[in-house]
All heavy atoms as an XYZ file, in Angstrom:
897
protein
N      42.193     -1.065    -20.021
C      41.811     -2.072    -19.067
C      41.704     -1.480    -17.653
O      40.760     -1.747    -16.952
C      42.829     -3.208    -19.116
C      42.437     -4.389    -18.258
S      41.026     -5.248    -18.912
C      41.728     -6.767    -19.366
N      42.742     -0.698    -17.253
C      42.719     -0.078    -15.941
C      41.594      0.946    -15.829
O      41.022      1.135    -14.764
C      44.063      0.574    -15.623
C      45.132     -0.434    -15.280
C      46.147     -0.859    -16.067
C      45.240     -1.157    -14.062
N      46.885     -1.802    -15.437
C      46.352     -2.000    -14.164
C      44.508     -1.177    -12.875
C      46.751     -2.849    -13.155
C      44.918     -2.009    -11.870
C      46.035     -2.834    -12.005
N      41.286      1.595    -16.941
C      40.215      2.579    -16.940
C      38.878      1.950    -16.611
O      38.073      2.502    -15.851
N      38.604      0.771    -17.156
C      37.343      0.074    -16.883
C      37.293     -0.368    -15.420
O      36.255     -0.265    -14.758
C      37.181     -1.122    -17.844
C      37.020     -0.602    -19.271
C      36.004     -1.984    -17.437
C      37.025     -1.676    -20.325
N      38.424     -0.848    -14.899
C      38.480     -1.266    -13.493
C      38.236     -0.075    -12.566
O      37.503     -0.185    -11.572
C      39.826     -1.914    -13.193
N      38.837      1.072    -12.882
C      38.625      2.262    -12.058
C      37.181      2.754    -12.136
O      36.613      3.193    -11.130
C      39.604      3.367    -12.475
C      41.064      3.138    -12.098
C      41.948      4.230    -12.692
C      41.216      3.074    -10.599
N      36.599      2.670    -13.319
C      35.188      3.051    -13.476
C      34.298      2.132    -12.639
O      33.377      2.590    -11.946
C      34.775      3.012    -14.946
C      33.319      3.330    -15.244
C      32.999      4.775    -14.854
C      33.004      3.093    -16.710
N      34.548      0.845    -12.673
C      33.786     -0.108    -11.854
C      33.924      0.175    -10.374
O      32.947      0.142     -9.625
N      35.152      0.451     -9.939
C      35.386      0.773     -8.537
C      34.645      2.045     -8.138
O      34.023      2.112     -7.066
C      36.889      0.945     -8.279
C      37.289      1.318     -6.845
C      36.870      0.220     -5.876
C      38.766      1.597     -6.758
N      34.661      3.050     -8.989
C      33.954      4.304     -8.702
C      32.451      4.056     -8.578
O      31.794      4.617     -7.689
C      34.255      5.335     -9.786
N      31.895      3.225     -9.448
C      30.454      2.919     -9.376
C      30.111      2.179     -8.096
O      29.099      2.474     -7.440
C      30.019      2.114    -10.597
C      29.991      2.878    -11.920
C      29.714      1.929    -13.086
C      28.947      3.977    -11.869
N      30.921      1.210     -7.718
C      30.665      0.454     -6.490
C      30.766      1.365     -5.264
O      29.888      1.362     -4.392
C      31.636     -0.740     -6.367
C      31.563     -1.368     -4.981
C      31.319     -1.784     -7.426
N      31.811      2.161     -5.195
C      31.969      3.067     -4.060
C      30.860      4.125     -4.019
O      30.369      4.482     -2.950
C      33.341      3.735     -4.102
C      34.532      2.816     -3.831
C      35.841      3.575     -3.993
C      34.438      2.172     -2.458
N      30.460      4.608     -5.196
C      29.353      5.560     -5.247
C      28.043      4.951     -4.757
O      27.270      5.584     -4.032
N      27.785      3.702     -5.123
C      26.575      3.001     -4.674
C      26.576      2.814     -3.167
O      25.570      3.040     -2.485
C      26.449      1.646     -5.373
O      26.309      1.813     -6.748
N      27.710      2.399     -2.627
C      27.813      2.211     -1.183
C      27.638      3.545     -0.453
O      26.921      3.630      0.539
C      29.164      1.561     -0.821
C      29.194      0.114     -1.328
C      29.412      1.605      0.685
C      30.543     -0.561     -1.216
N      28.260      4.599     -0.979
C      28.105      5.915     -0.388
C      26.660      6.388     -0.396
O      26.163      6.940      0.593
N      25.963      6.158     -1.504
C      24.558      6.554     -1.592
C      23.709      5.798     -0.593
O      22.844      6.375      0.076
C      24.047      6.330     -3.019
C      22.589      6.668     -3.177
C      22.157      7.979     -3.208
C      21.642      5.652     -3.271
C      20.814      8.284     -3.346
C      20.296      5.948     -3.404
C      19.887      7.270     -3.443
N      23.922      4.492     -0.452
C      23.147      3.693      0.505
C      23.404      4.143      1.941
O      22.476      4.217      2.747
C      23.460      2.215      0.337
C      22.858      1.622     -0.923
S      23.019     -0.153     -1.064
C      24.746     -0.311     -1.413
N      24.663      4.455      2.259
C      24.966      4.952      3.597
C      24.313      6.310      3.853
O      23.796      6.559      4.943
C      26.484      5.048      3.794
C      27.231      3.711      3.880
C      28.743      3.943      3.895
C      26.776      2.928      5.094
N      24.312      7.175      2.852
C      23.651      8.474      2.993
C      22.149      8.310      3.219
O      21.576      8.947      4.108
C      23.897      9.326      1.745
C      23.069     10.586      1.724
C      23.413     11.678      2.503
C      21.918     10.660      0.944
C      22.624     12.823      2.505
C      21.124     11.805      0.946
C      21.489     12.875      1.724
O      20.711     13.989      1.731
N      21.515      7.443      2.432
C      20.072      7.215      2.588
C      19.757      6.637      3.965
O      18.753      6.989      4.572
C      19.556      6.273      1.496
C      19.338      6.943      0.169
C      18.212      7.962      0.207
O      17.117      7.646      0.695
O      18.456      9.099     -0.243
N      20.613      5.736      4.457
C      20.379      5.146      5.774
C      20.498      6.194      6.874
O      19.751      6.178      7.843
C      21.365      4.016      6.013
N      21.427      7.134      6.718
C      21.658      8.131      7.765
C      20.732      9.324      7.651
O      20.232      9.835      8.647
C      23.111      8.610      7.701
N      20.476      9.799      6.435
C      19.727     11.045      6.269
C      18.419     10.867      5.522
O      17.728     11.850      5.270
C      20.602     12.059      5.517
N      18.067      9.661      5.185
C      16.836      9.425      4.404
C      15.600      9.697      5.218
O      15.636      9.908      6.438
N      14.461      9.683      4.553
C      13.157      9.918      5.172
C      12.785      8.712      6.020
O      12.582      7.625      5.507
C      12.118     10.158      4.075
C      10.743     10.496      4.630
O      10.604     10.638      5.863
O       9.809     10.615      3.819
N      12.705      8.879      7.326
C      12.343      7.779      8.223
C      10.984      8.039      8.889
O      10.708      7.485      9.938
C      13.412      7.588      9.285
O      13.549      8.765     10.066
N      10.159      8.864      8.257
C       8.832      9.137      8.802
C       7.989      7.861      8.748
O       8.244      6.964      7.959
C       8.167     10.251      8.008
O       7.971      9.878      6.663
N       6.964      7.754      9.594
C       6.121      6.553      9.588
C       5.338      6.443      8.289
O       5.214      7.425      7.534
C       5.188      6.781     10.786
C       5.214      8.222     11.055
C       6.542      8.737     10.578
N       4.794      5.257      8.009
C       3.972      5.101      6.814
C       2.800      6.097      6.834
O       2.216      6.353      7.883
C       3.448      3.667      6.919
C       4.441      2.971      7.783
C       4.931      4.006      8.748
N       2.514      6.670      5.695
C       1.389      7.597      5.522
C       0.522      7.015      4.412
O       0.748      7.275      3.234
C       1.916      8.981      5.159
C       0.799     10.014      5.033
O      -0.359      9.684      5.368
O       1.087     11.134      4.590
N      -0.463      6.196      4.802
C      -1.200      5.369      3.856
C      -2.575      5.939      3.585
O      -3.307      6.301      4.503
C      -1.337      3.936      4.408
C      -2.154      3.066      3.491
C       0.033      3.317      4.642
N      -2.921      6.016      2.305
C      -4.280      6.335      1.884
C      -4.785      5.200      0.993
O      -3.996      4.539      0.336
C      -4.353      7.672      1.122
O      -3.469      7.623      0.006
C      -3.974      8.835      2.006
N      -6.100      5.023      1.001
C      -6.732      3.983      0.197
C      -7.751      4.644     -0.718
O      -8.592      5.414     -0.251
C      -7.426      2.920      1.080
C      -8.018      1.824      0.221
C      -6.462      2.356      2.105
N      -7.647      4.348     -2.014
C      -8.574      4.922     -2.995
C      -9.268      3.803     -3.758
O      -8.622      2.882     -4.255
C      -7.818      5.808     -3.989
C      -7.189      7.027     -3.344
C      -6.510      7.907     -4.352
C      -5.920      9.131     -3.665
N      -5.249     10.020     -4.596
N     -10.599      3.893     -3.862
C     -11.361      2.913     -4.609
C     -11.145      3.171     -6.098
O     -11.285      4.296     -6.567
C     -12.873      2.988     -4.253
C     -13.681      2.101     -5.168
C     -13.085      2.642     -2.796
N     -10.782      2.109     -6.818
C     -10.543      2.204     -8.268
C     -11.775      1.819     -9.080
O     -12.087      2.465    -10.059
C      -9.357      1.301     -8.667
C      -8.038      1.723     -8.042
C      -7.477      2.982     -8.660
O      -7.413      3.075     -9.898
O      -7.111      3.888     -7.900
N     -12.454      0.734     -8.661
C     -13.637      0.279     -9.418
C     -14.479     -0.662     -8.565
O     -14.005     -1.217     -7.581
C     -13.208     -0.429    -10.712
O     -12.527     -1.630    -10.419
N     -15.725     -0.815     -8.983
C     -16.659     -1.763     -8.376
C     -17.266     -2.567     -9.512
O     -17.781     -1.988    -10.479
C     -17.768     -1.046     -7.581
C     -17.152     -0.202     -6.469
C     -18.762     -2.058     -7.018
C     -18.137      0.708     -5.757
N     -17.200     -3.905     -9.418
C     -17.701     -4.747    -10.499
C     -18.338     -6.018     -9.928
O     -17.895     -6.528     -8.901
C     -16.563     -5.127    -11.439
N     -19.360     -6.529    -10.619
C     -19.936     -7.819    -10.199
C     -18.907     -8.931    -10.400
O     -18.057     -8.860    -11.283
C     -21.127     -8.023    -11.135
C     -21.265     -6.795    -11.936
C     -20.051     -5.958    -11.756
N     -18.980     -9.952     -9.551
C     -18.091    -11.111     -9.679
C     -18.877    -12.366     -9.290
O     -20.023    -12.281     -8.855
C     -16.867    -10.955     -8.790
O     -17.219    -11.110     -7.441
N     -18.264    -13.509     -9.431
C     -18.924    -14.763     -9.046
C     -19.252    -14.797     -7.570
O     -20.203    -15.443     -7.161
C     -18.026    -15.950     -9.381
C     -17.906    -16.205    -10.840
C     -17.104    -17.444    -11.069
N     -16.864    -17.617    -12.498
C     -16.116    -18.525    -13.003
N     -15.475    -19.371    -12.213
N     -15.952    -18.617    -14.299
N     -18.434    -14.128     -6.766
C     -18.635    -14.132     -5.315
C     -19.492    -12.985     -4.826
O     -19.578    -12.757     -3.632
C     -17.266    -14.074     -4.614
C     -16.423    -15.284     -4.899
O     -16.937    -16.382     -5.019
N     -15.127    -15.090     -5.017
N     -20.089    -12.230     -5.729
C     -20.903    -11.075     -5.351
C     -20.418     -9.844     -6.068
O     -20.681     -9.660     -7.255
N     -19.669     -9.005     -5.361
C     -19.147     -7.759     -5.946
C     -17.704     -7.559     -5.509
O     -17.362     -7.816     -4.356
C     -20.003     -6.571     -5.519
C     -21.416     -6.667     -6.025
C     -22.384     -7.335     -5.292
C     -21.765     -6.110     -7.240
C     -23.675     -7.452     -5.761
C     -23.061     -6.220     -7.727
C     -24.013     -6.886     -6.982
N     -16.878     -7.096     -6.438
C     -15.465     -6.853     -6.154
C     -15.198     -5.355     -6.168
O     -15.494     -4.674     -7.144
C     -14.594     -7.535     -7.215
C     -13.090     -7.234     -7.148
C     -12.498     -7.715     -5.832
C     -12.376     -7.882     -8.330
N     -14.640     -4.860     -5.078
C     -14.210     -3.467     -4.973
C     -12.686     -3.479     -5.098
O     -11.995     -3.987     -4.216
C     -14.646     -2.822     -3.643
C     -14.055     -1.422     -3.496
C     -16.160     -2.797     -3.533
N     -12.186     -2.947     -6.202
C     -10.734     -2.837     -6.383
C     -10.262     -1.507     -5.819
O     -10.914     -0.494     -6.015
C     -10.376     -2.934     -7.858
C     -10.595     -4.311     -8.400
C     -10.124     -4.399     -9.817
N     -10.176     -5.772    -10.237
C      -9.761     -6.195    -11.402
N      -9.260     -5.341    -12.272
N      -9.847     -7.468    -11.707
N      -9.116     -1.565     -5.148
C      -8.588     -0.353     -4.519
C      -7.084     -0.250     -4.753
O      -6.428     -1.215     -5.107
C      -8.908     -0.324     -3.025
C      -8.291     -1.459     -2.244
C      -6.993     -1.365     -1.778
C      -9.018     -2.615     -1.996
C      -6.419     -2.402     -1.072
C      -8.451     -3.660     -1.295
C      -7.154     -3.556     -0.834
N      -6.580      0.953     -4.512
C      -5.141      1.226     -4.595
C      -4.714      1.801     -3.245
O      -5.332      2.711     -2.726
C      -4.870      2.238     -5.707
C      -3.400      2.627     -5.858
C      -3.206      3.600     -7.003
N      -3.812      3.137     -8.236
C      -3.193      2.373     -9.149
N      -1.929      2.026     -8.959
N      -3.811      1.991    -10.243
N      -3.634      1.242     -2.697
C      -3.034      1.724     -1.459
C      -1.810      2.548     -1.831
O      -0.964      2.100     -2.607
C      -2.615      0.544     -0.548
C      -1.841      1.042      0.653
C      -3.825     -0.238     -0.113
N      -1.724      3.754     -1.297
C      -0.604      4.661     -1.584
C       0.093      4.981     -0.261
O      -0.543      5.483      0.666
C      -1.106      5.945     -2.251
C      -1.884      5.617     -3.524
C       0.056      6.889     -2.540
C      -2.773      6.715     -4.014
N       1.378      4.674     -0.193
C       2.186      4.973      1.005
C       3.106      6.129      0.672
O       4.099      5.967     -0.024
C       2.994      3.752      1.443
C       3.811      4.022      2.683
O       3.749      5.098      3.278
N       4.613      3.052      3.083
N       2.789      7.310      1.177
C       3.611      8.496      0.933
C       4.603      8.746      2.071
O       5.334      9.734      2.046
C       2.718      9.712      0.721
C       1.879      9.577     -0.541
C       0.930     10.735     -0.767
O       0.804     11.594      0.129
O       0.314     10.776     -1.839
N       4.634      7.856      3.054
C       5.545      7.992      4.181
C       6.931      7.483      3.848
O       7.176      6.903      2.791
N       7.843      7.659      4.782
C       9.229      7.271      4.573
C       9.554      5.864      5.035
O      10.671      5.417      4.866
N       8.583      5.156      5.627
C       8.807      3.795      6.122
C       7.847      2.810      5.464
O       6.776      3.182      5.008
C       8.611      3.737      7.642
O       9.502      4.592      8.292
N       8.257      1.560      5.494
C       7.448      0.482      4.931
C       6.314      0.106      5.873
O       6.505      0.064      7.090
C       8.332     -0.754      4.671
O       9.326     -0.407      3.713
C       7.540     -1.935      4.188
N       5.149     -0.183      5.307
C       4.028     -0.736      6.069
C       3.929     -2.222      5.701
O       3.736     -2.560      4.541
C       2.726     -0.022      5.740
N       4.082     -3.071      6.695
C       4.018     -4.511      6.457
C       2.734     -5.047      7.081
O       2.311     -4.591      8.139
C       5.235     -5.184      7.084
C       5.396     -6.626      6.675
C       6.747     -7.171      7.128
O       7.773     -6.619      6.715
O       6.736     -8.136      7.904
N       2.103     -6.017      6.442
C       0.877     -6.573      6.974
C      -0.228     -5.551      7.109
O      -0.963     -5.549      8.093
N      -0.359     -4.674      6.125
C      -1.336     -3.584      6.177
C      -2.752     -4.143      6.016
O      -3.068     -4.793      5.038
C      -1.058     -2.573      5.073
C      -2.035     -1.410      4.980
C      -1.779     -0.426      6.109
C      -1.925     -0.728      3.642
N      -3.602     -3.892      6.992
C      -4.994     -4.325      6.931
C      -5.832     -3.226      6.312
O      -5.788     -2.075      6.743
C      -5.540     -4.660      8.331
O      -4.726     -5.655      8.923
C      -6.980     -5.147      8.267
N      -6.602     -3.594      5.273
C      -7.522     -2.670      4.621
C      -8.930     -3.185      4.868
O      -9.223     -4.359      4.649
C      -7.243     -2.576      3.106
C      -8.265     -1.703      2.418
C      -5.829     -2.048      2.863
N      -9.801     -2.297      5.347
C     -11.180     -2.657      5.659
C     -12.149     -1.865      4.799
O     -11.976     -0.667      4.611
C     -11.467     -2.376      7.133
C     -12.902     -2.687      7.536
C     -13.176     -2.316      8.972
O     -13.425     -1.117      9.228
O     -13.137     -3.218      9.819
N     -13.135     -2.551      4.292
C     -14.234     -1.907      3.576
C     -15.527     -2.170      4.321
O     -15.767     -3.285      4.792
N     -16.334     -1.135      4.450
C     -17.599     -1.264      5.178
C     -18.727     -0.664      4.338
O     -18.596      0.442      3.831
C     -17.508     -0.554      6.521
C     -18.784     -0.647      7.335
C     -18.695      0.090      8.669
O     -17.841      1.003      8.807
O     -19.494     -0.228      9.543
N     -19.821     -1.409      4.226
C     -21.037     -0.894      3.608
C     -21.958     -0.426      4.713
O     -22.203     -1.168      5.670
C     -21.720     -1.979      2.771
C     -20.900     -2.573      1.636
C     -21.709     -3.639      0.903
C     -20.448     -1.503      0.680
N     -22.451      0.805      4.590
C     -23.311      1.385      5.622
C     -24.617      1.837      5.019
O     -24.683      2.299      3.890
C     -22.600      2.559      6.299
C     -21.318      2.132      7.020
C     -20.738      3.249      7.825
N     -21.600      3.692      8.908
C     -21.679      3.132     10.110
N     -20.964      2.072     10.381
N     -22.468      3.618     11.033
N     -25.652      1.723      5.819
C     -26.962      2.247      5.492
C     -27.308      3.212      6.616
O     -27.826      2.799      7.654
C     -27.983      1.110      5.365
C     -29.321      1.590      4.859
O     -29.468      2.742      4.464
N     -30.295      0.699      4.864
N     -26.962      4.481      6.402
C     -27.124      5.475      7.478
C     -26.125      5.209      8.563
O     -24.931      5.146      8.326
N     -26.616      4.964      9.797
C     -25.727      4.688     10.912
C     -25.491      3.186     11.106
O     -24.722      2.790     11.970
C     -26.307      5.264     12.215
O     -27.598      4.679     12.445
C     -26.429      6.783     12.127
N     -26.155      2.367     10.309
C     -26.085      0.920     10.477
C     -25.048      0.301      9.530
O     -25.029      0.597      8.340
C     -27.449      0.283     10.216
C     -27.479     -1.205     10.362
C     -28.856     -1.774     10.055
O     -29.767     -1.054      9.649
N     -28.998     -3.075     10.217
N     -24.208     -0.551     10.073
C     -23.242     -1.299      9.259
C     -23.957     -2.481      8.622
O     -24.624     -3.259      9.300
C     -22.090     -1.790     10.132
O     -21.179     -2.512      9.355
N     -23.851     -2.600      7.291
C     -24.536     -3.655      6.555
C     -23.623     -4.853      6.310
O     -24.022     -5.996      6.458
C     -25.081     -3.100      5.212
C     -25.734     -4.187      4.400
C     -26.032     -1.945      5.456
N     -22.368     -4.569      5.920
C     -21.408     -5.642      5.644
C     -19.988     -5.093      5.743
O     -19.729     -3.953      5.364
C     -21.651     -6.225      4.242
C     -20.782     -7.413      3.902
C     -21.104     -8.024      2.543
O     -22.005     -7.527      1.834
O     -20.436     -9.002      2.200
N     -19.070     -5.936      6.237
C     -17.662     -5.561      6.360
C     -16.815     -6.619      5.657
O     -17.098     -7.817      5.765
C     -17.240     -5.440      7.843
C     -17.983     -4.291      8.516
C     -15.726     -5.243      7.952
C     -17.729     -4.176      9.994
N     -15.804     -6.147      4.936
C     -14.844     -7.027      4.283
C     -13.453     -6.461      4.548
O     -13.273     -5.250      4.602
C     -15.115     -7.085      2.785
O     -14.172     -7.910      2.121
N     -12.480     -7.350      4.735
C     -11.112     -6.858      4.933
C     -10.109     -7.784      4.268
O     -10.407     -8.916      3.942
C     -10.780     -6.657      6.408
C     -10.844     -7.935      7.216
O     -10.276     -8.954      6.783
O     -11.446     -7.919      8.300
N      -8.925     -7.248      4.052
C      -7.825     -7.992      3.456
C      -6.526     -7.440      4.000
O      -6.495     -6.368      4.609
C      -7.855     -7.924      1.923
O      -6.902     -8.854      1.383
C      -7.558     -6.534      1.402
N      -5.452     -8.169      3.766
C      -4.128     -7.748      4.214
C      -3.207     -7.608      3.010
O      -3.103     -8.520      2.189
C      -3.532     -8.765      5.204
O      -4.410     -8.890      6.315
C      -2.172     -8.317      5.685
N      -2.574     -6.449      2.907
C      -1.536     -6.224      1.898
C      -0.216     -6.476      2.615
O       0.114     -5.774      3.559
C      -1.599     -4.782      1.331
C      -2.996     -4.443      0.808
C      -0.526     -4.576      0.277
C      -3.417     -5.249     -0.377
N       0.508     -7.481      2.163
C       1.685     -7.927      2.898
C       2.792     -6.897      3.019
O       3.446     -6.815      4.044
C       2.258     -9.205      2.259
C       1.328    -10.393      2.370
C       1.001    -10.781      3.808
O       1.875    -10.661      4.682
O      -0.136    -11.181      4.056
N       3.016     -6.096      1.973
C       4.204     -5.242      1.963
C       3.949     -4.014      1.121
O       3.673     -4.120     -0.068
C       5.365     -6.059      1.381
C       6.725     -5.426      1.469
C       7.423     -5.388      2.657
C       7.321     -4.878      0.339
C       8.678     -4.817      2.738
C       8.574     -4.306      0.404
C       9.245     -4.291      1.608
O      10.490     -3.715      1.683
N       4.014     -2.816      1.724
C       3.858     -1.551      1.012
C       5.068     -0.678      1.328
O       5.101      0.007      2.340
C       2.547     -0.823      1.383
C       2.329      0.377      0.479
C       1.349     -1.758      1.327
N       6.098     -0.709      0.456
C       7.296      0.092      0.724
C       6.988      1.583      0.739
O       5.952      2.040      0.250
C       8.211     -0.244     -0.461
C       7.689     -1.522     -1.020
C       6.221     -1.506     -0.743
N       7.915      2.354      1.276
C       7.744      3.803      1.303
C       7.670      4.345     -0.122
O       8.293      3.811     -1.031
C       8.906      4.451      2.052
O      10.127      4.228      1.386
N       6.874      5.362     -0.292
C       6.704      6.050     -1.572
C       6.348      5.071     -2.697
O       6.943      5.109     -3.782
C       7.954      6.858     -1.920
C       8.361      7.793     -0.818
N       7.629      8.928     -0.499
C       9.382      7.748      0.058
C       8.192      9.539      0.506
N       9.260      8.848      0.878
N       5.374      4.190     -2.421
C       4.966      3.221     -3.447
C       3.466      2.997     -3.372
O       2.774      3.515     -2.507
C       5.691      1.886     -3.228
O       5.221      1.256     -2.054
N       2.975      2.191     -4.316
C       1.549      1.870     -4.399
C       1.391      0.364     -4.558
O       2.226     -0.294     -5.152
C       0.900      2.571     -5.604
C       0.978      4.068     -5.555
C       0.321      4.736     -6.759
O      -0.215      4.026     -7.631
O       0.359      5.965     -6.822
N       0.277     -0.153     -4.051
C      -0.113     -1.539     -4.234
C      -1.595     -1.559     -4.528
O      -2.330     -0.662     -4.145
C       0.188     -2.388     -2.992
C       1.657     -2.534     -2.664
C       2.349     -3.382     -3.722
N       3.732     -3.637     -3.408
C       4.750     -2.926     -3.848
N       4.542     -1.871     -4.613
N       5.989     -3.238     -3.552
N      -2.060     -2.635     -5.165
C      -3.481     -2.784     -5.478
C      -4.024     -4.025     -4.794
O      -3.291     -4.970     -4.498
C      -3.678     -2.897     -6.994
C      -3.311     -1.635     -7.734
C      -3.535     -1.756     -9.235
O      -3.876     -2.856     -9.717
O      -3.347     -0.742     -9.925
N      -5.321     -4.001     -4.524
C      -5.987     -5.137     -3.890
C      -7.471     -5.091     -4.179
O      -7.954     -4.245     -4.935
N      -8.206     -6.018     -3.567
C      -9.643     -6.074     -3.772
C     -10.361     -6.597     -2.548
O      -9.803     -7.354     -1.753
N     -11.594     -6.163     -2.412
C     -12.475     -6.611     -1.341
C     -13.742     -7.198     -1.959
O     -14.302     -6.611     -2.894
C     -12.864     -5.432     -0.431
C     -11.728     -4.760      0.330
C     -12.230     -3.444      0.927
C     -11.208     -5.671      1.417
N     -14.175     -8.328     -1.452
C     -15.410     -8.949     -1.932
C     -16.566     -8.649     -0.982
O     -16.411     -8.704      0.231
C     -15.258    -10.467     -2.047
C     -14.379    -10.888     -3.196
C     -13.079    -11.316     -2.994
C     -14.875    -10.843     -4.501
C     -12.282    -11.696     -4.059
C     -14.085    -11.222     -5.572
C     -12.798    -11.647     -5.336
O     -12.001    -12.014     -6.403
N     -17.717     -8.316     -1.566
C     -18.945     -8.085     -0.819
C     -20.057     -8.923     -1.438
O     -20.086     -9.112     -2.658
C     -19.360     -6.607     -0.874
C     -18.437     -5.694     -0.110
C     -17.391     -5.044     -0.732
C     -18.632     -5.484      1.251
C     -16.544     -4.203     -0.040
C     -17.787     -4.638      1.962
C     -16.744     -4.004      1.313
N     -20.977     -9.402     -0.621
C     -22.131    -10.139     -1.141
C     -23.249     -9.180     -1.553
O     -24.103     -9.530     -2.355
C     -22.638    -11.154     -0.114
O     -23.017    -10.488      1.074
N     -23.216     -7.968     -1.009
C     -24.226     -6.938     -1.299
C     -23.590     -5.904     -2.233
O     -22.409     -5.594     -2.117
C     -24.682     -6.250      0.010
C     -25.277     -7.303      0.959
C     -25.683     -5.152     -0.260
C     -25.519     -6.774      2.356
N     -24.382     -5.347     -3.130
C     -23.884     -4.360     -4.086
C     -23.426     -3.083     -3.368
O     -24.234     -2.364     -2.783
C     -24.988     -4.020     -5.094
C     -24.515     -3.098     -6.218
O     -23.364     -2.636     -6.181
O     -25.317     -2.864     -7.140
N     -22.126     -2.773     -3.418
C     -21.615     -1.573     -2.750
C     -22.184     -0.266     -3.308
O     -22.168      0.750     -2.619
C     -20.104     -1.642     -2.989
C     -19.822     -3.063     -3.271
C     -21.042     -3.581     -3.971
N     -22.669     -0.296     -4.528
C     -23.198      0.931     -5.134
C     -24.580      1.290     -4.580
O     -25.066      2.396     -4.809
C     -23.233      0.776     -6.652
C     -21.840      0.605     -7.223
C     -21.839      0.324     -8.710
O     -22.880      0.341     -9.360
N     -20.667      0.062     -9.241
N     -25.176      0.377     -3.829
C     -26.479      0.625     -3.241
C     -26.378      1.150     -1.794
O     -27.393      1.423     -1.170
C     -27.335     -0.655     -3.249
C     -27.547     -1.232     -4.632
C     -28.271     -0.271     -5.562
O     -29.231      0.375     -5.155
N     -27.791     -0.169     -6.787
N     -25.149      1.272     -1.310
C     -24.907      1.702      0.070
C     -23.744      2.682      0.103
O     -23.050      2.878     -0.885
C     -24.603      0.495      0.972
C     -25.716     -0.504      1.008
N     -26.817     -0.350      1.802
C     -25.897     -1.666      0.337
C     -27.636     -1.370      1.623
N     -27.097     -2.184      0.742
N     -23.498      3.248      1.276
C     -22.319      4.073      1.469
C     -21.131      3.148      1.691
O     -21.160      2.282      2.576
C     -22.510      4.977      2.687
C     -21.303      5.822      2.998
C     -21.418      6.570      4.322
O     -22.462      6.476      5.005
O     -20.430      7.227      4.678
N     -20.097      3.302      0.883
C     -18.902      2.472      0.976
C     -17.788      3.271      1.647
O     -17.430      4.357      1.192
C     -18.455      2.021     -0.418
C     -17.109      1.305     -0.518
C     -17.122      0.007      0.287
C     -16.764      1.046     -1.981
N     -17.243      2.724      2.734
C     -16.106      3.336      3.414
C     -14.944      2.347      3.354
O     -15.074      1.208      3.773
C     -16.426      3.625      4.876
C     -17.502      4.666      5.075
C     -17.726      4.928      6.549
N     -18.807      5.884      6.745
C     -19.244      6.251      7.938
N     -18.708      5.729      9.035
N     -20.214      7.120      8.042
N     -13.817      2.799      2.813
C     -12.614      1.960      2.727
C     -11.490      2.700      3.419
O     -11.279      3.892      3.187
C     -12.246      1.666      1.253
C     -11.008      0.817      1.166
C     -13.407      0.994      0.541
N     -10.762      1.986      4.303
C      -9.701      2.651      5.048
C      -8.600      1.654      5.403
O      -8.824      0.434      5.442
C     -10.244      3.244      6.348
C     -10.714      2.219      7.341
C     -11.337      2.872      8.576
N     -11.750      1.872      9.537
C     -11.129      1.667     10.703
N     -10.076      2.391     11.032
N     -11.547      0.761     11.550
N      -7.422      2.188      5.653
C      -6.321      1.408      6.193
C      -6.572      1.288      7.691
O      -6.831      2.270      8.377
C      -4.992      2.074      5.913
N      -6.489      0.081      8.177
C      -6.853     -0.160      9.569
C      -5.634     -0.313     10.487
O      -5.701      0.024     11.670
C      -7.715     -1.406      9.640
C      -8.473     -1.590     10.914
C      -9.445     -2.726     10.760
C     -10.103     -3.028     12.093
N     -11.005     -4.159     12.001
N      -4.524     -0.822      9.963
C      -3.343     -0.998     10.788
C      -2.242     -1.687     10.004
O      -2.491     -2.271      8.952
N      -1.021     -1.619     10.537
C       0.122     -2.235      9.871
C       1.126     -2.687     10.929
O       0.995     -2.372     12.110
C       0.803     -1.257      8.901
C       1.508     -0.103      9.573
C       2.856     -0.176      9.901
C       0.823      1.063      9.894
C       3.491      0.880     10.545
C       1.466      2.107     10.531
C       2.797      2.010     10.851
O       3.431      3.049     11.478
N       2.139     -3.417     10.477
C       3.237     -3.837     11.323
C       4.501     -3.136     10.869
O       4.652     -2.848      9.689
C       3.473     -5.340     11.241
C       2.288     -6.172     11.664
C       2.496     -7.642     11.379
O       3.616     -8.051     11.001
O       1.527     -8.386     11.515
N       5.399     -2.883     11.790
C       6.699     -2.325     11.433
C       7.634     -3.483     11.117
O       7.800     -4.384     11.955
C       7.231     -1.482     12.590
C       8.495     -0.756     12.251
C       8.920      0.148     13.397
C      10.189      0.858     13.032
N      10.637      1.736     14.108
N       8.228     -3.490      9.924
C       9.099     -4.626      9.554
C      10.389     -4.637     10.362
O      10.801     -3.693     10.946
C       9.396     -4.406      8.084
C       9.013     -3.013      7.776
C       8.114     -2.533      8.867
């Protein structure tokens, strides 16, 4: 009985120690966000561009704005944007952008535009 109690205490103290170590010495670098297009498909609203957001930084990006732009040479044809509410450090999230024009007929640029610090 005492052995189980001591094991539980060791696990709790180990968890607290690990959290304190991560808070003091963990990676606190700013978000390092990249956006990759996963697919383009027709939809009822026109065309859906699915993307994946990857945060390789040590901090969370909150309210991350992702913008997609269709270009014809130097001219902007259509812009779509969305907000990913929460992208923790070293994680990925998925989202989508709707366009009325076929993105495969133009140059598609997708980028992270900005975020908030939680």
